[in-house]
C-alpha positions as CSV (number, residue, x, y, z in Angstrom):
1,M,-3.8,49.3,-3.3
2,T,-4.7,50.7,-6.7
3,R,-2.4,53.7,-7.3
4,I,-4.3,56.7,-8.8
5,D,-3.3,60.0,-10.4
6,A,-6.2,62.1,-9.1
7,H,-5.7,65.0,-11.5
8,Q,-4.6,65.1,-15.2
9,H,-6.0,66.5,-18.4
10,F,-6.6,65.5,-22.0
11,W,-7.3,67.9,-24.9
12,A,-7.6,68.2,-28.6
13,Y,-5.7,71.5,-28.9
14,S,-6.9,74.5,-30.8
15,A,-5.8,78.1,-30.1
16,A,-9.4,79.3,-30.0
17,G,-10.6,76.5,-27.7
18,Y,-7.7,76.8,-25.2
19,G,-6.8,80.4,-25.1
20,W,-5.0,80.0,-21.7
21,I,-2.3,78.0,-23.4
22,D,0.6,79.9,-24.9
23,P,0.7,78.8,-28.6
24,N,4.5,78.5,-28.4
25,S,4.5,76.3,-25.3
26,V,4.9,72.5,-24.9
27,L,1.1,72.4,-24.1
28,A,0.1,73.6,-27.5
29,R,-0.6,70.2,-29.0
30,D,-3.0,67.3,-28.6
31,Y,-2.8,65.2,-25.4
32,A,-4.5,61.9,-25.5
33,P,-4.6,58.7,-23.4
34,A,-2.0,57.1,-25.7
35,D,0.4,59.8,-24.5
36,L,-0.3,59.3,-20.8
37,M,-0.6,55.5,-20.4
38,P,3.2,54.7,-20.9
39,L,4.0,57.4,-18.3
40,L,1.6,55.7,-15.8
41,D,3.2,52.4,-16.5
42,D,6.7,53.8,-15.9
43,A,5.6,55.3,-12.6
44,G,3.6,52.3,-11.4
45,I,0.3,54.3,-11.5
46,D,-2.8,52.1,-12.2
47,G,-5.4,54.7,-13.2
48,C,-6.3,58.4,-13.4
49,I,-9.0,61.0,-13.0
50,A,-9.4,63.2,-16.2
51,V,-10.3,66.8,-15.3
52,Q,-11.9,69.4,-17.5
53,A,-9.7,72.2,-18.9
54,R,-12.3,74.5,-20.4
55,H,-15.9,75.6,-19.9
56,D,-17.4,73.4,-22.6
57,E,-19.9,70.6,-22.2
58,D,-18.6,69.1,-25.5
59,E,-15.2,68.6,-23.8
60,T,-17.0,66.8,-21.0
61,S,-18.7,64.5,-23.5
62,W,-15.4,63.9,-25.2
63,L,-13.6,63.0,-21.9
64,L,-16.4,60.5,-21.1
65,S,-15.9,58.9,-24.5
66,L,-12.2,58.5,-23.7
67,A,-13.1,56.9,-20.3
68,A,-15.5,54.5,-22.1
69,A,-12.7,53.4,-24.3
70,D,-10.0,53.0,-21.6
71,P,-10.8,51.7,-18.1
72,R,-7.6,53.2,-16.7
73,I,-9.5,56.6,-16.9
74,M,-11.3,55.8,-13.7
75,G,-13.4,59.0,-13.6
76,V,-14.1,62.3,-15.2
77,V,-14.5,65.7,-13.6
78,G,-16.4,67.7,-16.1
79,W,-18.0,71.1,-16.6
80,T,-21.6,72.3,-16.9
81,D,-22.9,75.8,-16.4
82,L,-23.6,75.7,-12.7
83,C,-24.9,79.2,-12.8
84,A,-27.6,78.4,-15.4
85,A,-31.3,78.8,-14.5
86,D,-31.8,75.3,-15.8
87,V,-28.9,73.8,-13.8
88,A,-31.1,71.0,-12.4
89,D,-32.1,69.8,-15.9
90,R,-28.5,70.0,-17.0
91,L,-27.3,67.9,-14.1
92,D,-30.2,65.4,-14.5
93,A,-29.1,64.9,-18.1
94,W,-25.5,64.1,-17.0
95,S,-26.6,61.7,-14.2
96,G,-26.6,58.7,-16.5
97,A,-22.9,59.0,-17.3
98,S,-21.3,56.4,-15.0
99,A,-17.7,57.7,-15.4
100,L,-18.7,61.3,-14.5
101,V,-17.7,61.7,-10.9
102,G,-18.0,65.4,-10.4
103,F,-17.7,68.9,-11.8
104,R,-15.3,71.8,-11.8
105,H,-15.5,75.5,-12.7
106,I,-12.3,77.4,-13.3
107,V,-12.9,79.9,-10.5
108,Q,-9.3,81.1,-10.6
109,D,-10.1,83.0,-13.8
110,E,-13.2,84.8,-12.5
111,L,-12.7,88.5,-11.9
112,A,-14.6,88.6,-8.6
113,D,-12.6,87.1,-5.8
114,D,-15.9,86.2,-4.1
115,F,-17.4,84.4,-7.1
116,L,-17.5,81.1,-5.1
117,I,-20.1,82.5,-2.7
118,S,-22.3,84.2,-5.3
119,P,-25.9,83.0,-4.9
120,A,-26.3,81.5,-8.4
121,F,-23.1,79.5,-8.2
122,V,-23.8,78.2,-4.7
123,R,-27.2,77.1,-5.9
124,G,-25.7,75.2,-8.8
125,V,-23.0,73.5,-6.8
126,R,-25.6,72.5,-4.2
127,A,-27.7,70.9,-6.9
128,A,-24.7,68.9,-8.1
129,L,-23.8,67.7,-4.6
130,A,-27.4,66.7,-4.0
131,R,-27.1,64.4,-7.0
132,D,-24.0,62.8,-5.4
133,F,-21.5,64.5,-7.7
134,S,-18.3,65.8,-6.2
135,Y,-17.1,69.4,-6.8
136,D,-13.4,70.4,-7.4
137,I,-12.5,73.8,-6.1
138,L,-9.9,75.6,-8.3
139,V,-8.8,78.9,-6.6
140,K,-5.8,81.1,-6.1
141,P,-4.9,82.5,-2.6
142,P,-7.1,85.7,-2.9
143,Q,-10.1,83.5,-3.6
144,A,-9.2,80.8,-1.1
145,I,-10.3,83.0,1.8
146,H,-13.9,82.4,0.7
147,V,-13.7,78.6,0.6
148,R,-14.7,78.0,4.2
149,R,-17.9,80.1,3.7
150,F,-18.6,78.4,0.3
151,A,-18.3,75.0,2.0
152,D,-20.8,76.0,4.7
153,L,-23.2,77.4,2.1
154,V,-23.2,74.3,-0.2
155,A,-23.4,71.8,2.7
156,A,-26.3,73.4,4.5
157,D,-29.2,70.9,4.9
158,L,-27.6,68.3,2.6
159,A,-28.4,64.7,3.8
160,T,-24.7,63.7,3.6
161,A,-21.4,65.6,3.8
162,P,-20.5,67.0,0.4
163,R,-17.5,65.6,-1.4
164,L,-15.4,68.7,-2.0
165,I,-11.8,68.6,-3.4
166,L,-9.4,71.4,-3.3
167,D,-7.2,71.5,-6.5
168,H,-3.5,72.2,-6.4
169,G,-3.4,73.1,-2.7
170,A,-5.0,76.5,-3.6
171,K,-2.0,77.4,-5.8
172,P,0.5,79.1,-3.4
173,D,2.9,81.5,-5.1
174,I,6.0,79.3,-4.6
175,A,8.1,81.1,-7.2
176,Q,8.0,84.3,-5.2
177,G,8.1,82.6,-1.8
178,G,4.5,83.7,-1.1
179,W,3.1,82.5,2.2
180,Q,0.2,84.7,3.3
181,P,-2.8,84.9,2.9
182,W,-2.4,81.3,1.5
183,A,-1.2,79.7,4.7
184,D,-3.9,81.0,6.9
185,A,-6.6,80.2,4.3
186,V,-5.4,76.6,4.2
187,V,-5.8,76.3,8.0
188,E,-9.3,77.7,7.7
189,M,-10.2,75.5,4.7
190,A,-9.0,72.4,6.5
191,R,-11.6,72.9,9.2
192,V,-14.2,71.7,6.7
193,P,-14.2,68.0,7.5
194,S,-15.4,66.8,4.1
195,L,-12.9,68.9,2.1
196,R,-9.9,66.9,0.7
197,C,-6.8,68.4,-1.0
198,K,-4.8,67.5,-4.0
199,I,-1.1,67.9,-3.7
200,S,-0.8,68.6,-7.4
201,G,0.2,71.4,-9.6
202,L,2.8,72.8,-7.3
203,V,5.8,72.5,-9.7
204,T,4.1,75.0,-12.0
205,E,3.6,77.5,-9.1
206,A,7.3,77.4,-8.5
207,D,10.0,78.8,-10.8
208,H,9.7,76.5,-13.9
209,A,13.4,76.5,-14.6
210,I,15.1,76.2,-11.2
211,W,12.6,74.7,-8.7
212,T,13.8,72.2,-6.1
213,E,12.1,69.7,-3.8
214,E,13.4,71.7,-0.9
215,Q,11.6,74.8,-2.1
216,I,8.3,73.0,-2.4
217,A,8.7,71.0,0.8
218,R,7.5,73.9,3.0
219,Y,4.2,74.1,1.2
220,L,3.7,70.3,1.2
221,D,4.4,70.2,4.9
222,H,1.8,72.8,5.6
223,L,-0.8,71.1,3.5
224,L,-0.1,67.8,5.3
225,A,-0.1,69.3,8.7
226,T,-3.5,71.0,8.2
227,F,-5.4,68.4,6.2
228,G,-3.7,65.3,7.5
229,P,-2.8,62.1,5.6
230,D,-6.4,61.0,5.3
231,R,-7.4,64.0,3.2
232,V,-4.5,64.7,0.8
233,M,-4.0,62.9,-2.5
234,F,-1.5,62.8,-5.3
235,G,-2.3,64.4,-8.7
236,S,0.2,65.1,-11.5
237,D,-1.5,67.9,-13.3
238,W,-0.1,66.4,-16.5
239,P,0.4,67.7,-19.1
240,V,0.4,71.2,-17.5
241,C,3.2,70.0,-15.3
242,R,5.4,69.7,-18.4
243,L,5.9,73.5,-18.1
244,A,8.2,72.7,-15.2
245,A,8.7,68.9,-15.0
246,E,8.0,65.7,-16.8
247,Y,5.6,63.2,-15.3
248,R,8.1,60.9,-13.5
249,R,9.8,63.8,-11.8
250,V,6.4,65.0,-10.4
251,V,5.6,61.5,-9.1
252,D,9.1,61.3,-7.5
253,L,8.6,64.7,-5.8
254,I,5.5,63.4,-4.0
255,E,6.9,59.9,-3.4
256,N,10.0,61.5,-1.7
257,F,7.8,63.8,0.3
258,V,5.6,60.9,1.5
259,A,8.6,58.8,2.3
260,R,10.0,61.6,4.5
261,A,6.8,63.0,6.1
262,C,4.3,60.2,6.3
263,P,5.4,56.8,4.9
264,D,2.6,54.9,6.6
265,A,0.1,57.0,4.5
266,R,1.6,56.1,1.1
267,D,-1.3,53.9,0.0
268,R,-3.9,56.5,1.0
269,I,-2.2,59.5,-0.6
270,F,-1.5,57.5,-3.9
271,G,-5.0,56.0,-4.2
272,G,-7.2,55.4,-1.2
273,N,-8.1,59.0,-0.6
274,A,-9.0,59.5,-4.3
275,V,-11.3,56.5,-4.1
276,A,-13.1,58.1,-1.2
277,A,-13.1,61.6,-2.7
278,Y,-14.6,60.5,-6.0
279,G,-16.7,57.6,-4.8
280,L,-14.8,55.3,-7.2
């Protein structure tokens, strides 16, 4: 089975372009394929999905150029303005990019918790799904309560079930031991049959300095119990994970979890489910 990291990022850093990055942090530098590929080799990972990190079509084009140069970048989740009046034309223009598997919007930064179900956004996501793109859902717990309704709205009357992917397990507040409303929202989201979940980004939701596998295990167990082993997939969230852990430690966290909780699902969680989610 091909082993896939279903969620990582590249960027050419600038303070203006990536305002969410603390200029004094380890993230405030360029991150390119040459930085990642040795880490994949060390962890026995065969390929990756590169995910957008800002609302910029130029970044999407740049990620596609990286994928064209390196076959280990197996797909790109890009960005386009899904609320734009001309969203259909925008999506049609992207349809020729073979490495472009889907789109994402950084909903977690939107001021309105119900942004996901706003009519213009639903319309744009429906247009993307109708063109056989996937859509990555990036939300925090207060927004996660709207995911079930969002999924119903975007799936209505589509010929096939939409390929929806929840990023970072909806970002539970692990550092503070937060559980509700996250836990109930996960149960509700998991009722959407075509929604898959990335077990990614959890180390940066924990205390960056003192997190432990035992602290994160409760959240991983809940995600597995609700989504099941056929709908969860590994993602590193590199290089963002470097705020709390280096690449190999993140891989080992999920490897150890899978070995304990669902060893028979290892190939699915580390590759097969990503292939299905992104139509690779």
